[in-house]
Structures are given as structure tokens and as C-alpha cells.
N, C-alpha and C positions, 0 to 999 in steps of 0.2 A: 504494500500500500504506500509506504513512505517513498519508495523509489518510482512510483507510477508518475506518468506524465501529468495526470490530472492533479496530483498532490502538488507537484512543483508549480504548475500554472496557478493553482489556487493560492499557494504561498506567496506568489508574486503580487497577487491582488490584495493581500491582507496588509493592514497597517497597525501600528501601535502595539497595544497589549496582545491583540489576537495573533500578530505575527510572532511576538516573543513566545507565546504559548505553543504555537505550531512548531517553532524551532526547537524548543525545549522537549516537546513530545518526540520529535524526530531524533533528537540526541539520546533520549532515554531508550527508545526502541532499538537504536543501533548499538547500544552498550551491551557488551558480553555479560557483565555482572547482572544486568536486568534479567537476561534469559536464564542465567544460573539460578537466580531467585525464583523465577517462574517455575523452573523445574522442581525446586525444593517444595514450593507451595503445592504444586500439582501432586507430588508424591505423598504429601500429607493428606490432602483432601480426597484423592481418588478412592482410597479404601473406605472413607466415610460415606462418600456418595454411593458406593456399592451397597453398604449396609442400609442406607436410607431407601434405596430402591427396593431392597428385599422386604423391608418392613412397611412399605407404602401400600397398604391394603386394608380392607375392612375386616378381613379374616383375623383369627387369632395369630399373633405374630411373635409371641415371646420366644418360641423355639428358634425362629429365624433370627431374631435379634441376638440371642445368645451365641448361635453359630457365627453370625456375621461379626459380632464383637470379637470373638476369638480369631476369626479370619483377619479382621482389621489389625489386631495386635500383632499377628504373625507378619503381616505385610510391613508394618512399621518397623519391627525388629530387623527384617531383611533389608529394608531401605537404609536403616541406620548402620547396619553392619557393612554395607557397601561403601559407606562414606569414610 
């Protein structure tokens, strides 16, 4: 998106604070540290999202929750051991 022709053309039309915000956004997205942080956040939240999807039901879900919680803990441990 940031390297697209439309982004560059739009950036040329911006003025003042809007232009500063657009440049800062571009700078953040091009920063390797940003993407490292995104990977870490994703590795933390992915297991939680899986559990939430399993328990998103009107049925009795306690068994799913307990299994999902255990699975979530295992994924966290594996992720932390890889770092």
C-alpha cells in the first residue's frame, strides 16, 4: 500500500499535519522493528482467538474451553521456547 502509486500521489496532495501523519505512518510501516512487534503480538493472540472461536456457541462449552485453554498454554510455551 505504502509503495503504491496512489499513496504517493495522495501524499503529494496533503498539507500540514495530514502530510506529517502520512509520512510518519509510512516510516512506521517500513520499520523492521514494527513487523517484529506485529509478529510477537500475533503469536500471543492467535491461540486466544482459536479458543474464542471454539467457545463461540450457544451449546455447553466448558469442555471446549478447558481443552482450548490447555491448547493455548501449550502454544504459548512453544512460542516462548523458540525465542
